[in-house]
C-alpha positions as CSV (number, residue, x, y, z in Angstrom):
1,M,-59.4,-44.6,3.7
2,P,-57.7,-41.3,4.8
3,F,-54.8,-41.4,7.1
4,D,-53.7,-38.7,9.6
5,V,-50.7,-36.5,10.1
6,I,-50.2,-35.2,13.6
7,V,-47.9,-32.3,14.1
8,L,-45.6,-33.1,17.0
9,G,-43.6,-29.9,16.5
10,S,-42.5,-27.5,13.8
11,A,-40.3,-24.9,15.5
12,S,-37.0,-23.8,13.9
13,P,-34.2,-23.9,14.8
14,Y,-34.7,-24.7,18.5
15,P,-37.8,-25.7,20.6
16,R,-39.9,-23.2,22.5
17,P,-42.2,-23.9,25.5
18,G,-45.0,-26.0,24.1
19,A,-43.5,-26.0,20.6
20,P,-41.0,-28.8,19.8
21,C,-38.9,-28.8,16.7
22,S,-39.7,-30.7,13.5
23,G,-41.6,-33.9,13.9
24,Y,-44.7,-35.5,12.6
25,L,-46.7,-38.7,13.4
26,V,-48.3,-40.4,10.4
27,R,-51.1,-42.8,11.5
28,S,-53.0,-45.1,9.2
29,A,-55.2,-48.1,9.9
30,G,-52.1,-50.4,9.8
31,A,-49.1,-48.2,10.5
32,T,-47.5,-45.6,12.7
33,L,-44.6,-43.6,11.2
34,W,-42.5,-40.9,12.9
35,L,-41.2,-38.4,10.4
36,D,-38.2,-36.4,11.8
37,A,-37.3,-36.4,15.4
38,G,-36.5,-32.9,16.5
39,P,-36.0,-31.9,20.1
40,G,-39.2,-32.2,22.1
41,T,-40.9,-34.6,19.6
42,L,-40.3,-37.8,21.6
43,A,-42.4,-36.4,24.5
44,A,-45.1,-35.1,22.1
45,L,-45.2,-38.5,20.4
46,Q,-46.0,-40.2,23.7
47,E,-49.2,-38.1,23.9
48,H,-50.5,-40.2,21.0
49,T,-48.7,-43.6,21.1
50,T,-45.7,-45.4,22.7
51,L,-42.3,-45.5,21.0
52,T,-42.4,-49.3,20.8
53,D,-45.6,-49.1,18.7
54,V,-43.9,-47.0,16.0
55,D,-43.5,-49.1,12.9
56,A,-40.7,-47.0,11.4
57,I,-38.8,-43.7,11.7
58,W,-37.8,-41.6,8.7
59,I,-35.3,-38.7,9.1
60,S,-34.9,-36.0,6.4
61,H,-31.4,-34.8,7.3
62,L,-28.9,-34.6,10.1
63,H,-29.4,-31.1,11.5
64,A,-30.1,-31.3,15.2
65,D,-33.6,-29.7,15.0
66,H,-34.7,-32.7,12.9
67,V,-32.8,-35.6,14.5
68,A,-31.8,-34.9,18.1
69,D,-34.6,-36.8,19.9
70,L,-33.3,-40.1,18.5
71,L,-30.6,-39.9,21.2
72,P,-33.1,-40.1,24.2
73,A,-35.0,-42.6,22.1
74,V,-32.0,-45.0,22.3
75,Y,-32.0,-44.7,26.1
76,A,-35.8,-45.3,26.2
77,L,-35.6,-48.4,24.1
78,L,-32.5,-50.0,25.7
79,F,-32.1,-48.8,29.2
80,A,-35.5,-47.8,30.5
81,D,-39.0,-49.4,30.9
82,L,-39.7,-49.9,27.2
83,R,-39.2,-53.4,25.8
84,P,-39.2,-53.3,22.0
85,A,-39.9,-56.7,20.3
86,R,-37.2,-55.8,17.7
87,P,-35.1,-52.8,16.6
88,I,-37.3,-50.1,15.0
89,P,-36.5,-49.6,11.3
90,L,-34.8,-46.2,11.0
91,Y,-34.5,-44.6,7.6
92,G,-32.0,-41.7,7.5
93,P,-29.2,-40.0,5.5
94,P,-25.9,-41.7,5.0
95,G,-23.8,-41.7,8.2
96,I,-26.8,-41.5,10.6
97,A,-25.7,-44.5,12.7
98,D,-22.1,-43.1,13.1
99,R,-23.4,-39.7,14.0
100,L,-25.7,-41.0,16.7
101,G,-23.0,-43.4,18.0
102,A,-20.4,-40.7,18.3
103,F,-22.6,-38.7,20.5
104,L,-23.7,-41.5,22.7
105,T,-20.2,-42.9,23.4
106,N,-16.5,-42.3,22.7
107,T,-16.0,-46.0,21.9
108,A,-17.0,-48.2,19.0
109,A,-19.6,-50.0,21.1
110,A,-22.6,-47.6,20.8
111,P,-25.6,-50.0,20.7
112,I,-27.4,-48.2,17.9
113,G,-28.1,-51.5,16.1
114,E,-29.9,-52.8,19.2
115,A,-32.3,-49.9,19.1
116,F,-32.7,-49.2,15.4
117,E,-32.5,-51.3,12.2
118,V,-30.7,-48.6,10.2
119,H,-31.3,-48.1,6.5
120,E,-29.4,-45.3,4.7
121,L,-31.5,-43.2,2.3
122,H,-30.6,-42.3,-1.3
123,D,-32.5,-40.6,-4.1
124,G,-35.2,-43.0,-5.3
125,H,-35.2,-45.1,-2.1
126,F,-38.4,-47.0,-1.4
127,A,-39.5,-48.7,1.8
128,E,-42.6,-50.3,3.3
129,A,-43.9,-49.7,6.8
130,G,-47.1,-51.4,7.9
131,G,-49.0,-50.8,4.7
132,L,-47.5,-47.4,3.9
133,T,-45.0,-46.9,1.1
134,L,-42.2,-44.3,1.6
135,A,-40.6,-42.9,-1.6
136,T,-37.6,-40.7,-0.9
137,T,-36.3,-37.9,-3.1
138,A,-33.1,-36.0,-2.7
139,V,-33.6,-32.2,-2.2
140,E,-31.2,-29.2,-2.0
141,H,-30.1,-28.2,1.5
142,G,-26.3,-27.9,1.2
143,F,-25.6,-31.5,2.3
144,P,-27.5,-34.8,2.1
145,A,-31.2,-34.1,2.6
146,F,-34.4,-35.7,1.5
147,G,-38.1,-35.2,1.1
148,V,-40.6,-38.1,1.1
149,R,-43.9,-39.2,-0.4
150,V,-45.9,-41.4,1.9
151,T,-48.9,-43.3,0.4
152,D,-51.3,-46.0,1.4
153,G,-51.8,-46.8,-2.3
154,D,-54.6,-44.3,-2.6
155,R,-53.8,-41.1,-0.7
156,V,-50.4,-39.3,-0.8
157,L,-48.6,-37.1,1.7
158,A,-45.6,-35.2,0.4
159,Y,-43.1,-33.8,3.0
160,S,-40.4,-31.4,1.9
161,G,-37.9,-31.9,4.8
162,D,-35.6,-28.8,4.6
163,T,-34.7,-27.6,1.1
164,G,-34.1,-24.7,-1.1
165,P,-36.0,-24.3,-4.4
166,C,-35.3,-27.2,-6.8
167,A,-37.0,-29.2,-9.5
168,A,-37.0,-32.3,-7.2
169,L,-39.3,-30.4,-4.7
170,T,-41.8,-29.6,-7.4
171,D,-41.8,-33.3,-8.5
172,L,-42.2,-34.4,-4.9
173,A,-45.3,-32.2,-4.4
174,N,-46.9,-33.0,-7.7
175,G,-50.4,-34.4,-7.3
176,A,-50.0,-35.0,-3.5
177,D,-53.3,-34.9,-1.5
178,L,-51.4,-33.1,1.3
179,F,-48.2,-31.1,0.8
180,L,-46.4,-30.3,4.1
181,C,-43.7,-27.8,3.2
182,E,-41.1,-25.9,5.1
183,A,-40.9,-22.1,4.8
184,D,-38.0,-21.3,7.1
185,G,-36.7,-18.2,5.3
186,P,-38.0,-14.6,5.1
187,E,-35.6,-14.0,2.2
188,P,-34.7,-16.1,-0.9
189,S,-32.0,-18.8,-0.2
190,T,-30.5,-21.8,-1.8
191,V,-31.0,-24.0,1.3
192,H,-34.4,-23.0,2.6
193,L,-37.8,-21.9,1.1
194,T,-39.7,-18.6,1.4
195,P,-43.5,-18.9,1.6
196,E,-43.6,-17.9,-2.0
197,D,-41.2,-20.7,-3.0
198,A,-43.3,-23.2,-1.1
199,A,-46.4,-22.0,-2.7
200,R,-44.9,-22.3,-6.2
201,A,-44.0,-25.9,-5.5
202,A,-47.5,-26.6,-4.2
203,H,-49.3,-25.5,-7.4
204,T,-50.3,-29.1,-8.4
205,S,-50.9,-30.5,-4.9
206,G,-54.1,-30.5,-2.9
207,R,-54.1,-29.4,0.7
208,F,-51.1,-27.1,1.4
209,V,-49.6,-26.7,4.8
210,L,-46.6,-24.5,5.7
211,T,-44.3,-25.8,8.5
212,H,-40.9,-25.1,10.0
213,L,-41.4,-21.3,9.9
214,G,-38.2,-19.5,10.9
215,P,-37.9,-17.2,13.9
216,F,-38.1,-14.1,11.7
217,L,-41.3,-15.2,9.9
218,G,-44.7,-15.1,11.7
219,A,-47.5,-17.4,10.8
220,A,-49.9,-14.7,9.6
221,D,-47.2,-13.1,7.4
222,A,-46.2,-16.5,6.0
223,V,-49.8,-17.3,5.0
224,E,-50.3,-13.9,3.5
225,R,-47.1,-14.2,1.4
226,A,-47.9,-17.8,0.3
227,S,-51.5,-16.8,-0.6
228,A,-50.3,-14.2,-3.0
229,V,-48.9,-17.0,-5.1
230,H,-51.1,-20.0,-4.2
231,T,-54.8,-20.0,-5.4
232,G,-56.0,-22.4,-2.7
233,Q,-56.2,-22.4,1.0
234,V,-52.9,-22.0,2.9
235,E,-52.6,-23.6,6.4
236,V,-49.9,-23.6,9.0
237,A,-48.7,-26.6,11.1
238,T,-49.0,-26.0,14.8
239,P,-48.2,-28.5,17.6
240,G,-51.0,-30.9,18.1
241,A,-52.7,-30.1,14.8
242,V,-54.1,-33.1,12.9
243,F,-54.4,-33.1,9.1
244,A,-56.3,-35.8,7.3
245,V,-54.7,-37.0,4.1
């Protein structure tokens, strides 16, 4: 049975009115998964579900436009009206708990473990979340960063996170039913993708969606550039869009 990907936000590198930064809600019959938690995505998430109903959170890397809304999420879970039954499993790059804790307090007593059950990612990491399997792959972004394949055993979502061109990205996208891929850069880079780079990685995947377009790259231009390389339809992730996997 298909599952859905809801775009909470895709802006880079800061949120705009009505356009949060990177964040996606994956919903299947048995699971709710929050992929990346950029600024503004916690509010957008609550248009679809409550934070305490999220089965797991997966973070691609520790740049603020992908992780910053975990900070208010801690307050929501521990000091507000939400009452989680248990800490939410949080899958993120090495050091994620220390990074969050250092921001929340200047002591060693930051209650990260009361809000999140933290698991550090590595290349080849696997996890289960309510019937979904998350297979993590290290990608190239200048410091620890990851992409992920999410599957219910039948359909596959591949999400690039932020990355430059690399063989791991092509492997990540290979055969995916939906490939959600960043195209932050108007010019070639070792740490971000152009639309052409993204399209080349997508050549063996099914539905192809560009996301995380940089401020110097408009949606129409990105689609036109990717379409010059990709033979299939090219779509763009916009806040509130829903893609069936």
